[in-house]
NUVEXPA-192339 format. One record per atom (N, C-alpha, C, CB): atom name; residue number from 0; residue in one letter; x, y negated, z. Coordinates in steps of 0.001 Angstrom, whole numbers, plus 500000, padded with zeros to 6 digits. Atoms other than C-alpha are relative to their C-alpha. Glycine has a CB too. Layout:
R atom seq type      x      y      z
R   CA NUM    A      X      Y      Z
...
// end
This chain:
R atom seq type      x      y      z
R    N   0    G 500694 501246 500257
R   CA   0    G 600122 600972 533078
R    C   0    G 498908 499788 501016
R   CB   0    G 499427 499981 498597
R    N   1    V 501131 500248 499118
R   CA   1    V 596916 599721 534610
R    C   1    V 498705 500365 499245
R   CB   1    V 499980 498498 500481
R    N   2    G 501276 499591 500556
R   CA   2    G 593294 600652 534089
R    C   2    G 499539 499121 498851
R   CB   2    G 498966 500002 501069
R    N   3    G 500549 500716 501130
R   CA   3    G 591770 599674 530750
R    C   3    G 500992 499794 498841
R   CB   3    G 499499 498681 500465
R    N   4    Q 499016 500202 501065
R   CA   4    Q 594985 599680 528714
R    C   4    Q 500060 501151 498974
R   CB   4    Q 501363 499815 500617
R    N   5    G 499996 498876 500969
R   CA   5    G 594344 603030 526960
R    C   5    G 501108 500989 500285
R   CB   5    G 500147 499476 498572
R    N   6    I 498905 499085 499635
R   CA   6    I 597016 605013 528834
R    C   6    I 499565 501469 499827
R   CB   6    I 500452 499744 501470
R    N   7    I 500476 498614 500061
R   CA   7    I 594910 608199 529050
R    C   7    I 499849 500435 498539
R   CB   7    I 498646 500153 500758
R    N   8    L 500155 499667 501419
R   CA   8    L 594018 608139 525327
R    C   8    L 501378 500161 499338
R   CB   8    L 499172 498904 499271
R    N   9    T 498669 499911 500570
R   CA   9    T 597650 607538 524400
R    C   9    T 500651 501325 500402
R   CB   9    T 500866 498805 500453
R    N  10    A 499444 498747 499543
R   CA  10    A 598756 610488 526551
R    C  10    A 499304 501190 499379
R   CB  10    A 499922 500085 501487
R    N  11    D 500759 498909 500649
R   CA  11    D 595992 612645 525110
R    C  11    D 500474 500194 498563
R   CB  11    D 498473 499700 500023
R    N  12    I 499559 499900 501374
R   CA  12    I 597153 611864 521584
R    C  12    I 501419 500626 499933
R   CB  12    I 499981 498600 499335
R    N  13    L 498644 499377 499945
R   CA  13    L 600787 612678 522492
R    C  13    L 499881 501512 500282
R   CB  13    L 500889 499308 501116
R    N  14    A 500152 498605 499661
R   CA  14    A 599692 615959 524099
R    C  14    A 499420 500795 498809
R   CB  14    A 499102 500143 501238
R    N  15    K 500622 499329 501140
R   CA  15    K 597495 616855 521107
R    C  15    K 501027 500163 498859
R   CB  15    K 498753 499199 499510
R    N  16    T 498966 499940 501036
R   CA  16    T 600362 616043 518710
R    C  16    T 500987 501109 500274
R   CB  16    T 500732 498673 499896
R    N  17    A 499044 498947 499640
R   CA  17    A 602738 618301 520602
R    C  17    A 499367 501403 499850
R   CB  17    A 500498 499791 501456
R    N  18    A 500698 498713 500150
R   CA  18    A 600132 621105 520642
R    C  18    A 499880 500376 498524
R   CB  18    A 498595 499938 500650
R    N  19    I 500111 499734 501433
R   CA  19    I 599534 620788 516903
R    C  19    I 501367 500426 499444
R   CB  19    I 499468 498744 499247
R    N  20    A 498649 499633 500465
R   CA  20    A 603322 621013 516430
R    C  20    A 500441 501363 500504
R   CB  20    A 501007 498954 500442
R    N  21    G 499708 498646 499529
R   CA  21    G 603247 624352 518249
R    C  21    G 500677 500107 501352
R   CB  21    G 500837 500667 499021
R    N  22    Y 499363 499995 498668
R   CA  22    Y 604632 623358 521664
R    C  22    Y 498971 500395 501054
R   CB  22    Y 500613 498599 500336
R    N  23    D 500781 499823 498801
R   CA  23    D 603317 624497 525015
R    C  23    D 499923 498613 500657
R   CB  23    D 500635 501097 500964
R    N  24    V 500191 501370 499485
R   CA  24    V 601828 621348 526589
R    C  24    V 499261 500040 501329
R   CB  24    V 499218 499126 498981
R    N  25    K 500724 500192 498717
R   CA  25    K 600835 620393 530131
R    C  25    K 499907 498484 500198
R   CB  25    K 500750 500725 501251
R    N  26    K 500256 501434 499807
R   CA  26    K 599349 617028 531109
R    C  26    K 499372 499771 501368
R   CB  26    K 499078 499443 498878
R    N  27    S 500650 500366 498737
R   CA  27    S 598459 615360 534387
R    C  27    S 499809 498484 500009
R   CB  27    S 500847 500475 501246
R    N  28    E 500240 501445 499919
R   CA  28    E 597105 611950 535309
R    C  28    E 499537 499613 501364
R   CB  28    E 498985 499558 498973
R    N  29    I 500449 500596 498736
R   CA  29    I 596507 609751 538308
R    C  29    I 499309 498711 499626
R   CB  29    I 501199 499751 501017
R    N  30    H 500783 501176 500376
R   CA  30    H 593757 607175 537904
R    C  30    H 500049 498894 501058
R   CB  30    H 498561 500402 499754
R    N  31    G 499977 500998 498968
R   CA  31    G 593988 605418 541252
R    C  31    G 498771 499107 499916
R   CB  31    G 501263 499178 499905
R    N  32    M 501099 500966 500105
R   CA  32    M 591848 602275 541193
R    C  32    M 499933 499457 498569
R   CB  32    M 500183 498832 501025
R    N  33    A 499903 500375 501416
R   CA  33    A 591921 602255 537407
R    C  33    A 498891 499042 499556
R   CB  33    A 499960 501246 499138
R    N  34    Q 501105 500862 500433
R   CA  34    Q 588503 600650 537021
R    C  34    Q 500161 498587 500549
R   CB  34    Q 498654 500587 500446
R    N  35    R 499774 501324 499412
R   CA  35    R 589749 597714 539097
R    C  35    R 501362 499441 499576
R   CB  35    R 499912 500073 501540
R    N  36    G 498699 500514 500470
R   CA  36    G 592995 597156 537138
R    C  36    G 501150 500588 500759
R   CB  36    G 500051 498500 500114
R    N  37    G 498933 499367 499259
R   CA  37    G 594989 599485 539363
R    C  37    G 500853 500891 499108
R   CB  37    G 499432 500801 501142
R    N  38    S 499054 499183 500757
R   CA  38    S 597871 601700 538283
R    C  38    S 499370 501275 499479
R   CB  38    S 501192 500340 500856
R    N  39    V 500396 498738 500588
R   CA  39    V 597251 604610 535961
R    C  39    V 501296 500653 499521
R   CB  39    V 498945 499808 498822
R    N  40    T 498821 499260 500408
R   CA  40    T 599924 607263 535444
R    C  40    T 499562 501282 499323
R   CB  40    T 500919 500296 501203
R    N  41    S 500243 498761 500689
R   CA  41    S 599841 610061 532941
R    C  41    S 501334 500624 499646
R   CB  41    S 499136 499781 498750
R    N  42    Q 498768 499277 500317
R   CA  42    Q 602518 612710 532517
R    C  42    Q 499707 501063 498982
R   CB  42    Q 500625 500621 501258
R    N  43    V 500152 498996 501037
R   CA  43    V 602911 614858 529426
R    C  43    V 501334 500731 499903
R   CB  43    V 499577 499360 498619
R    N  44    R 498809 499169 500188
R   CA  44    R 605377 617744 529276
R    C  44    R 499716 500963 498868
R   CB  44    R 500386 500769 501311
R    N  45    F 500151 499029 501089
R   CA  45    F 605946 619818 526197
R    C  45    F 501342 500674 499766
R   CB  45    F 499483 499316 498691
R    N  46    G 498801 499228 500285
R   CA  46    G 608436 622485 525187
R    C  46    G 499600 501416 499581
R   CB  46    G 500945 500031 501233
R    N  47    K 500274 498591 500374
R   CA  47    K 608762 626161 524305
R    C  47    K 499080 500652 501029
R   CB  47    K 501328 500811 499883
R    N  48    S 500814 499496 498910
R   CA  48    S 607306 627065 527690
R    C  48    S 500031 498986 501134
R   CB  48    S 500499 501392 500477
R    N  49    V 500111 501018 498924
R   CA  49    V 606067 624587 530315
R    C  49    V 499203 500610 501129
R   CB  49    V 499316 498666 499488
R    N  50    A 500677 499384 498844
R   CA  50    A 605188 625853 533787
R    C  50    A 499123 499017 500773
R   CB  50    A 501029 500596 500941
R    N  51    S 500693 500975 499179
R   CA  51    S 603971 622640 535434
R    C  51    S 499792 498710 499234
R   CB  51    S 500771 499736 501282
R    N  52    P 500208 501271 500671
R   CA  52    P 602422 619386 534299
R    C  52    P 500738 498838 500686
R   CB  52    P 498521 499701 499935
R    N  53    I 499396 501063 499208
R   CA  53    I 604311 617411 536957
R    C  53    I 501498 499825 499622
R   CB  53    I 499849 500315 501520
R    N  54    I 498610 500341 500296
R   CA  54    I 607582 615669 536030
R    C  54    I 500658 499564 501300
R   CB  54    I 500100 498876 498906
R    N  55    Q 499292 500355 498744
R   CA  55    Q 610053 615535 538914
R    C  55    Q 500728 498685 499832
R   CB  55    Q 501005 501112 500414
R    N  56    E 499246 501272 500001
R   CA  56    E 611748 612246 539870
R    C  56    E 501361 500201 499356
R   CB  56    E 500170 499451 501445
R    N  57    G 498683 499970 500637
R   CA  57    G 614802 611520 537758
R    C  57    G 500190 500982 498904
R   CB  57    G 500991 500256 500981
R    N  58    T 499838 498973 501021
R   CA  58    T 614018 614099 535069
R    C  58    T 499289 499702 498666
R   CB  58    T 499502 501292 500540
R    N  59    A 500759 500307 501246
R   CA  59    A 611798 612413 532441
R    C  59    A 500933 499558 498890
R   CB  59    A 498942 498895 500254
R    N  60    D 499236 500387 501178
R   CA  60    D 613313 612112 528995
R    C  60    D 499558 498621 499513
R   CB  60    D 499835 501046 498881
R    N  61    V 500577 501239 500498
R   CA  61    V 611023 609203 528213
R    C  61    V 499035 499421 501034
R   CB  61    V 499279 500237 498657
R    N  62    L 500963 500764 499164
R   CA  62    L 609163 606571 530238
R    C  62    L 499326 499015 499055
R   CB  62    L 500718 499241 501238
R    N  63    V 500759 500962 500792
R   CA  63    V 606421 604653 528483
R    C  63    V 499232 499128 500977
R   CB  63    V 499034 500711 498977
R    N  64    A 500666 500907 499099
R   CA  64    A 605263 601570 530360
R    C  64    A 499230 498946 499212
R   CB  64    A 501009 499344 500939
R    N  65    F 500862 500940 500717
R   CA  65    F 602410 599366 529245
R    C  65    F 500179 498567 500469
R   CB  65    F 498557 500402 500158
R    N  66    D 499578 501344 499612
R   CA  66    D 603824 596371 531144
R    C  66    D 501273 500121 500836
R   CB  66    D 498871 499254 500795
R    N  67    K 498677 500017 499399
R   CA  67    K 607104 595354 532738
R    C  67    K 499987 500370 501476
R   CB  67    K 500615 498646 499828
R    N  68    V 500076 499673 498569
R   CA  68    V 606025 595607 536386
R    C  68    V 499830 501510 500179
R   CB  68    V 498823 499235 500681
R    N  69    E 500199 498545 499896
R   CA  69    E 604783 599172 535843
R    C  69    E 501293 500741 499608
R   CB  69    E 498811 500460 499090
R    N  70    A 498737 499394 500364
R   CA  70    A 608099 599977 534138
R    C  70    A 500920 500062 501222
R   CB  70    A 500664 499217 498854
R    N  71    L 499154 500032 498814
R   CA  71    L 609986 598893 537251
R    C  71    L 499465 500904 501103
R   CB  71    L 500125 498581 500512
R    N  72    R 500635 499197 498959
R   CA  72    R 607519 600624 539564
R    C  72    R 500247 501495 499753
R   CB  72    R 498484 499706 500057
R    N  73    N 499876 498582 500316
R   CA  73    N 608009 603933 537728
R    C  73    N 501383 500395 499498
R   CB  73    N 498981 500373 498978
R    N  74    Q 498673 499701 500537
R   CA  74    Q 611704 603746 536800
R    C  74    Q 500648 501215 500605
R   CB  74    Q 500890 498842 500194
R    N  75    G 499386 498878 499324
R   CA  75    G 612615 606467 539301
R    C  75    G 499741 501339 499352
R   CB  75    G 499537 500044 501384
R    N  76    I 500300 498722 500656
R   CA  76    I 611025 609184 537207
R    C  76    I 500921 500275 498824
R   CB  76    I 498562 500021 499528
R    N  77    L 499178 499869 501228
R   CA  77    L 613359 608543 534244
R    C  77    L 501365 500598 500311
R   CB  77    L 500179 498626 499316
R    N  78    A 498649 499409 499876
R   CA  78    A 616491 610664 533822
R    C  78    A 501029 498917 499655
R   CB  78    A 500170 501268 499050
R    N  79    K 498948 500995 500223
R   CA  79    K 619795 608777 533720
R    C  79    K 500216 499708 498531
R   CB  79    K 501296 500464 500614
R    N  80    D 499808 500215 501451
R   CA  80    D 620044 609272 529946
R    C  80    D 498661 499863 499249
R   CB  80    D 500811 501168 499398
R    N  81    G 501301 500152 500608
R   CA  81    G 616311 608780 529358
R    C  81    G 499795 498647 499351
R   CB  81    G 498951 500225 501013
R    N  82    V 500333 501220 500713
R   CA  82    V 614736 606135 527167
R    C  82    V 498689 499416 500561
R   CB  82    V 499878 500276 498473
R    N  83    A 501186 500680 499537
R   CA  83    A 612256 603560 528422
R    C  83    A 499384 499202 498858
R   CB  83    A 500326 499090 501188
R    N  84    F 500782 500767 500950
R   CA  84    F 609608 602235 526026
R    C  84    F 499130 499052 500815
R   CB  84    F 499137 500929 499064
R    N  85    V 500700 500957 499158
R   CA  85    V 608316 599063 527632
R    C  85    V 499298 498944 499138
R   CB  85    V 500982 499330 500984
R    N  86    N 500770 501063 500650
R   CA  86    N 605573 596764 526432
R    C  86    N 500514 498670 500571
R   CB  86    N 498428 500176 500237
R    N  87    D 499464 501301 499599
R   CA  87    D 606936 593214 526550
R    C  87    D 498831 499136 500520
R   CB  87    D 500744 499292 498790
R    N  88    L 501171 500620 499447
R   CA  88    L 604066 592129 528788
R    C  88    L 500124 499938 501516
R   CB  88    L 498739 500755 499581
R    N  89    Y 500048 500130 498531
R   CA  89    Y 603738 590838 532348
R    C  89    Y 498549 499762 500388
R   CB  89    Y 500931 498823 500522
R    N  90    L 501352 500161 499475
R   CA  90    L 600327 591443 533841
R    C  90    L 500119 499540 501436
R   CB  90    L 499174 501326 499896
R    N  91    V 499880 500579 498659
R   CA  91    V 600111 589240 536905
R    C  91    V 499106 500799 500959
R   CB  91    V 499604 498473 499997
R    N  92    P 500796 499228 499034
R   CA  92    P 599025 591476 539816
R    C  92    P 499096 499059 500783
R   CB  92    P 500918 500802 500967
R    N  93    V 500947 500771 499215
R   CA  93    V 596042 590303 541844
R    C  93    V 500656 499410 501259
R   CB  93    V 498813 500876 500385
R    N  94    T 499307 500497 498814
R   CA  94    T 598311 589999 544877
R    C  94    T 500823 498756 499726
R   CB  94    T 500888 501070 500557
R    N  95    V 499225 501188 500376
R   CA  95    V 600376 587435 542989
R    C  95    V 499043 498859 499644
R   CB  95    V 500953 500313 498801
R    N  96    S 500908 501070 500408
R   CA  96    S 597489 585511 541406
R    C  96    S 499192 499450 501172
R   CB  96    S 499060 500501 498920
R    N  97    S 500720 500461 498823
R   CA  97    S 595773 585279 544773
R    C  97    S 500903 499344 501045
R   CB  97    S 499272 501151 500620
R    N  98    G 499041 500671 499102
R   CA  98    G 598937 583918 546451
R    C  98    G 500461 500872 501153
R   CB  98    G 499388 498744 500554
R    N  99    Q 499581 499109 498919
R   CA  99    Q 599454 586963 548690
R    C  99    Q 501449 500407 499901
R   CB  99    Q 499147 501223 500015
R    N 100    Q 498575 499705 500177
R   CA 100    Q 602909 587570 547229
R    C 100    Q 500493 499197 498821
R   CB 100    Q 500257 501530 499784
R    N 101    P 499436 500783 501114
R   CA 101    P 605272 585684 544928
R    C 101    P 500174 500840 498769
R   CB 101    P 501332 499393 500389
R    N 102    P 499744 499246 501239
R   CA 102    P 605780 586634 541286
R    C 102    P 501389 500619 500026
R   CB 102    P 499853 499086 498764
R    N 103    V 498696 499347 500086
R   CA 103    V 608665 588916 540414
R    C 103    V 500988 499032 499368
R   CB 103    V 499918 501324 499181
R    N 104    A 498960 500912 500512
R   CA 104    A 611765 586744 539991
R    C 104    A 500824 500718 498947
R   CB 104    A 500919 499487 501152
R    N 105    D 499169 499496 501064
R   CA 105    D 613749 587300 536780
R    C 105    D 499568 501389 499541
R   CB 105    D 501432 500026 500444
R    N 106    L 500555 498719 500403
R   CA 106    L 611462 590101 535619
R    C 106    L 500722 500557 498760
R   CB 106    L 498500 499856 499722
R    N 107    D 499332 499543 501198
R   CA 107    D 613105 590300 532165
R    C 107    D 501399 500559 500312
R   CB 107    D 500096 498859 498997
R    N 108    G 498668 499563 499617
R   CA 108    G 616561 590573 533714
R    C 108    G 499964 501315 500756
R   CB 108    G 500675 498943 500838
R    N 109    K 500139 498756 499222
R   CA 109    K 615412 593284 536122
R    C 109    K 499678 501194 499098
R   CB 109    K 498900 499843 501068
R    N 110    V 500355 498903 500924
R   CA 110    V 613880 595344 533321
R    C 110    V 501227 500406 499182
R   CB 110    V 498832 499575 499049
R    N 111    K 498802 499687 500805
R   CA 111    K 617009 595076 531186
R    C 111    K 501072 500692 500800
R   CB 111    K 500571 498742 499399
R    N 112    K 498996 499377 499110
R   CA 112    K 619200 596024 534125
R    C 112    K 499588 501414 500425
R   CB 112    K 500215 499127 501252
R    N 113    A 500493 498706 499497
R   CA 113    A 617002 598943 535199
R    C 113    A 500147 501131 499014
R   CB 113    A 498565 499883 500383
R    N 114    F 500042 498947 501005
R   CA 114    F 617109 600835 531894
R    C 114    F 501202 499888 499055
R   CB 114    F 498682 499931 499205
R    N 115    K 498848 499976 500893
R   CA 115    K 620288 601791 530032
R    C 115    K 499543 500057 498544
R   CB 115    K 500910 501198 500324
R    N 116    K 500571 499867 501339
R   CA 116    K 618241 602794 526994
R    C 116    K 498604 499407 500045
R   CB 116    K 499971 501501 499520
R    N 117    L 501265 500722 499920
R   CA 117    L 615405 600311 526520
R    C 117    L 499524 499643 498593
R   CB 117    L 500147 498724 500870
R    N 118    V 500657 500438 501238
R   CA 118    V 613014 599881 523614
R    C 118    V 498865 499078 500473
R   CB 118    V 499454 501250 499105
R    N 119    L 500974 500995 499595
R   CA 119    L 611073 596682 524251
R    C 119    L 499145 499650 498776
R   CB 119    L 500701 498727 500595
R    N 120    V 500922 500223 501114
R   CA 120    V 607984 596299 522062
R    C 120    V 498946 498986 500438
R   CB 120    V 499331 501341 499538
R    N 121    D 501039 500999 499686
R   CA 121    D 605701 593253 522035
R    C 121    D 498701 500500 499425
R   CB 121    D 500355 498578 499431
R    N 122    A 501189 499305 500489
R   CA 122    A 602687 595482 521591
R    C 122    A 498759 499100 500012
R   CB 122    A 499743 501244 500841
R    N 123    M 501174 500862 499934
R   CA 123    M 600150 592864 522673
R    C 123    M 500010 498991 498863
R   CB 123    M 499938 499277 501349
R    N 124    K 499894 500944 501111
R   CA 124    K 601429 590352 520134
R    C 124    K 499658 500663 498666
R   CB 124    K 501407 499409 499943
R    N 125    I 500285 499258 501234
R   CA 125    I 601357 592959 517360
R    C 125    I 498494 500321 499906
R   CB 125    I 500842 501316 499948
R    N 126    A 501419 499621 500001
R   CA 126    A 597871 594128 518378
R    C 126    A 499096 498804 499746
R   CB 126    A 499626 500652 501325
R    N 127    T 500867 501154 500168
R   CA 127    T 596393 590645 518557
R    C 127    T 500242 499268 498687
R   CB 127    T 500189 499052 501146
R    N 128    E 499693 500817 501191
R   CA 128    E 598198 588872 515720
R    C 128    E 500032 500775 498706
R   CB 128    E 501309 499326 500178
R    N 129    E 499871 499247 501235
R   CA 129    E 598854 591626 513198
R    C 129    E 498838 500947 499740
R   CB 129    E 501270 500771 500020
R    N 130    V 501122 499079 500156
R   CA 130    V 596062 594109 513856
R    C 130    V 498665 499241 500149
R   CB 130    V 500096 501153 501044
R    N 131    G 501217 500760 499773
R   CA 131    G 593521 591572 515080
R    C 131    G 499105 500587 501058
R   CB 131    G 499246 499881 498744
R    N 132    N 500782 499353 498968
R   CA 132    N 592417 593698 518028
R    C 132    N 500921 500341 501167
R   CB 132    N 499293 501271 499453
R    N 133    A 499124 499794 498820
R   CA 133    A 594065 593502 521469
R    C 133    A 499855 501396 500582
R   CB 133    A 499686 498965 501085
R    N 134    R 500244 498671 499424
R   CA 134    R 592550 596848 522435
R    C 134    R 500835 501100 499324
R   CB 134    R 498517 500345 499889
R    N 135    T 499185 499025 500687
R   CA 135    T 594874 598596 519973
R    C 135    T 501462 499985 500506
R   CB 135    T 499953 499735 498498
R    N 136    M 498649 500088 499472
R   CA 136    M 597951 597713 522057
R    C 136    M 500561 501389 500315
R   CB 136    M 500021 499124 501250
R    N 137    N 499505 498633 499673
R   CA 137    N 598178 601356 523213
R    C 137    N 500462 500744 498760
R   CB 137    N 498903 500819 500704
R    N 138    M 499587 499299 501201
R   CA 138    M 598399 602603 519633
R    C 138    M 501273 499387 499409
R   CB 138    M 498876 499981 498969
R    N 139    V 498738 500628 500379
R   CA 139    V 601156 600087 518910
R    C 139    V 501132 500684 500771
R   CB 139    V 499975 498458 500284
R    N 140    I 499006 499334 499159
R   CA 140    I 603046 601612 521820
R    C 140    I 500188 501441 499563
R   CB 140    I 499587 499944 501476
R    N 141    A 499900 498607 500477
R   CA 141    A 602250 605137 520628
R    C 141    A 500802 500078 498715
R   CB 141    A 498601 500602 499777
R    N 142    G 499252 500029 501270
R   CA 142    G 603587 604241 517194
R    C 142    G 501492 499806 500243
R   CB 142    G 499470 498879 499087
R    N 143    A 498593 500190 499660
R   CA 143    A 606846 602972 518690
R    C 143    A 500597 501277 500580
R   CB 143    A 500160 498846 500993
R    N 144    L 499551 498738 499402
R   CA 144    L 607152 606129 520766
R    C 144    L 500174 501098 498932
R   CB 144    L 498994 500464 501077
R    N 145    S 499975 498960 501026
R   CA 145    S 606426 608318 517731
R    C 145    S 501288 499989 499168
R   CB 145    S 498806 499840 499087
R    N 146    A 498767 500133 500800
R   CA 146    A 609520 607004 515967
R    C 146    A 501157 500742 500619
R   CB 146    A 500372 498541 499833
R    N 147    F 498909 499331 499302
R   CA 147    F 611650 608773 518570
R    C 147    F 499638 501400 500478
R   CB 147    F 500434 499173 501168
R    N 148    C 500444 498660 499607
R   CA 148    C 609672 611992 519047
R    C 148    C 500258 500994 498872
R   CB 148    C 498500 499991 500373
R    N 149    P 499678 498989 501011
R   CA 149    P 610315 615296 517246
R    C 149    P 498823 500449 499149
R   CB 149    P 500583 501184 500664
R    N 150    F 501178 499634 500757
R   CA 150    F 606952 615245 515446
R    C 150    F 499902 499137 498748
R   CB 150    F 498735 499858 500860
R    N 151    K 500233 500754 501228
R   CA 151    K 606191 614245 511888
R    C 151    K 498837 499033 500218
R   CB 151    K 499709 500956 498804
R    N 152    E 501059 501010 499886
R   CA 152    E 604046 611163 511499
R    C 152    E 498625 500565 499698
R   CB 152    E 500281 498844 499071
R    N 153    E 501283 499415 500373
R   CA 153    E 601330 613239 509865
R    C 153    E 499326 500723 501158
R   CB 153    E 500188 500955 498851
R    N 154    L 500576 499285 498848
R   CA 154    L 600886 615266 513080
R    C 154    L 499380 498995 500966
R   CB 154    L 501085 500858 500728
R    N 155    W 500552 501045 499132
R   CA 155    W 600338 612064 515084
R    C 155    W 498659 499545 499433
R   CB 155    W 500987 498791 500128
R    N 156    I 501226 500467 500659
R   CA 156    I 597730 610948 512553
R    C 156    I 498900 501022 500102
R   CB 156    I 500263 499678 498541
R    N 157    Q 500983 498931 499838
R   CA 157    Q 596030 614343 512695
R    C 157    Q 499447 499997 501415
R   CB 157    Q 500622 501369 499673
R    N 158    A 500447 500025 498613
R   CA 158    A 595901 614199 516485
R    C 158    A 499091 498797 500279
R   CB 158    A 501205 499975 500937
R    N 159    M 500804 501208 499834
R   CA 159    M 594599 610642 516414
R    C 159    M 498619 500158 499347
R   CB 159    M 500734 498789 499403
R    N 160    T 501251 499775 500696
R   CA 160    T 591950 611626 513891
R    C 160    T 499075 500915 500791
R   CB 160    T 500264 500585 498631
R    N 161    E 500789 499073 499175
R   CA 161    E 590807 614522 516087
R    C 161    E 499512 499323 501275
R   CB 161    E 500831 501243 500354
R    N 162    M 500374 500657 498748
R   CA 162    M 590777 612369 519236
R    C 162    M 498955 498882 499775
R   CB 162    M 501254 499420 500677
R    N 163    L 500932 501103 500315
R   CA 163    L 588877 609525 517543
R    C 163    L 498961 500442 499005
R   CB 163    L 500752 498786 499451
R    N 164    S 501049 499487 500891
R   CA 164    S 586120 611590 515971
R    C 164    S 498625 499654 500602
R   CB 164    S 500148 501561 499792
R    N 165    G 501342 500266 499506
R   CA 165    G 582374 611352 516383
R    C 165    G 499733 498493 500057
R   CB 165    G 499808 500633 501387
R    N 166    P 500311 501432 499891
R   CA 166    P 581200 607937 517645
R    C 166    P 501233 499112 499973
R   CB 166    P 499235 499740 501267
R    N 167    K 498758 500788 499976
R   CA 167    K 584812 606812 518005
R    C 167    K 500651 499878 498612
R   CB 167    K 500993 500632 500976
R    N 168    A 499365 499971 501331
R   CA 168    A 585560 607442 514312
R    C 168    A 500117 498598 499376
R   CB 168    A 499201 500914 499062
R    N 169    K 499942 501355 500532
R   CA 169    K 584844 603789 513514
R    C 169    K 501266 499256 500442
R   CB 169    K 498769 499225 500435
R    N 170    L 498765 500620 499480
R   CA 170    L 587994 602930 515509
R    C 170    L 501263 500560 499368
R   CB 170    L 500078 500183 501498
R    N 171    L 498833 499307 500512
R   CA 171    L 590283 605206 513551
R    C 171    L 500867 499118 499124
R   CB 171    L 499577 501209 499233
R    N 172    D 499166 500794 500936
R   CA 172    D 591431 602830 510791
R    C 172    D 500801 498922 500705
R   CB 172    D 499126 499351 498934
R    N 173    V 499305 501071 499289
R   CA 173    V 592309 599969 513114
R    C 173    V 501094 500577 500885
R   CB 173    V 499011 499174 500841
R    N 174    N 498985 499370 499167
R   CA 174    N 594166 602357 515424
R    C 174    N 501163 500558 499152
R   CB 174    N 499365 501122 500835
R    N 175    K 498924 499552 500902
R   CA 175    K 596096 603873 512497
R    C 175    K 500881 498841 499555
R   CB 175    K 499407 500697 498770
R    N 176    K 499227 501208 500363
R   CA 176    K 597135 600373 511466
R    C 176    K 500907 499592 501134
R   CB 176    K 499065 498833 499635
R    N 177    A 499219 500366 498828
R   CA 177    A 598292 599590 514999
R    C 177    A 501160 500981 500207
R   CB 177    A 499103 499960 501248
R    N 178    F 498970 498949 499869
R   CA 178    F 600196 602890 515146
R    C 178    F 501137 499765 499004
R   CB 178    F 499378 501409 499775
R    N 179    A 498971 500214 501047
R   CA 179    A 602004 602160 511846
R    C 179    A 500824 498759 500326
R   CB 179    A 499343 499853 498588
R    N 180    L 499250 501224 499643
R   CA 180    L 602940 598631 513009
R    C 180    L 500918 500242 501214
R   CB 180    L 499015 498833 500307
R    N 181    G 499149 499663 498870
R   CA 181    G 604271 600027 516297
R    C 181    G 501189 500826 499584
R   CB 181    G 499215 500734 501043
R    N 182    R 498907 499150 500530
R   CA 182    R 606330 602617 514449
R    C 182    R 501017 499117 499281
R   CB 182    R 499443 501103 499021
R    N 183    A 499083 500919 500725
R   CA 183    A 607766 599858 512234
R    C 183    A 500754 499108 500986
R   CB 183    A 499209 499115 498984
R    N 184    A 499350 500864 498992
R   CA 184    A 608492 597678 515285
R    C 184    A 501149 500700 500718
R   CB 184    A 498977 499535 501028
R    N 185    A 498955 499224 499348
R   CA 185    A 610595 600489 516740
R    C 185    A 501169 500256 499067
R   CB 185    A 499442 501316 500503
R    N 186    G 498886 499876 500939
R   CA 186    G 612756 600402 513645
R    C 186    G 500064 501278 499202
R   CB 186    G 501241 499862 500723
R    N 187    K 500021 498796 500756
R   CA 187    K 611698 603642 512018
R    C 187    K 499002 499965 498905
R   CB 187    K 499744 501130 500862
// end
């Protein structure tokens, strides 16, 4: 995704959930120009034993993209039989809005063609219309992802509760609601 979308928190909650479930977990992230709306990438690996936090090209079981352009930009990391969770959102890059480059033609078609297994979630719509808080979009996406992960829902909630403690505790209820709605949107 891009800076400000909650990618790091979402990855932290996934990593914490996997650790609570007893998996070995490694995580890495690239912030780039995150504070200026630039790309942010976070990789989470978990399993019985994980040697490296870096996921090699073409080997990821799951790709989670917070917008369609980032999904296309990162599609190479996904394994051929991997699943892409893509937020049904097009964030217009500055280079497009400033006229330096044209918008992506047929973005929806390109996303659908790029991923054999695609879970498209309108996380921004759910966050704004059903939760009433656009900043919970990341937890809507986490909820959708959770429906396909090997962890019980209670472990996700435990991880979320631990990550949103202290001064952030006031955000817990709204994020739990967003998570539940994302899980429901994914059909689980």
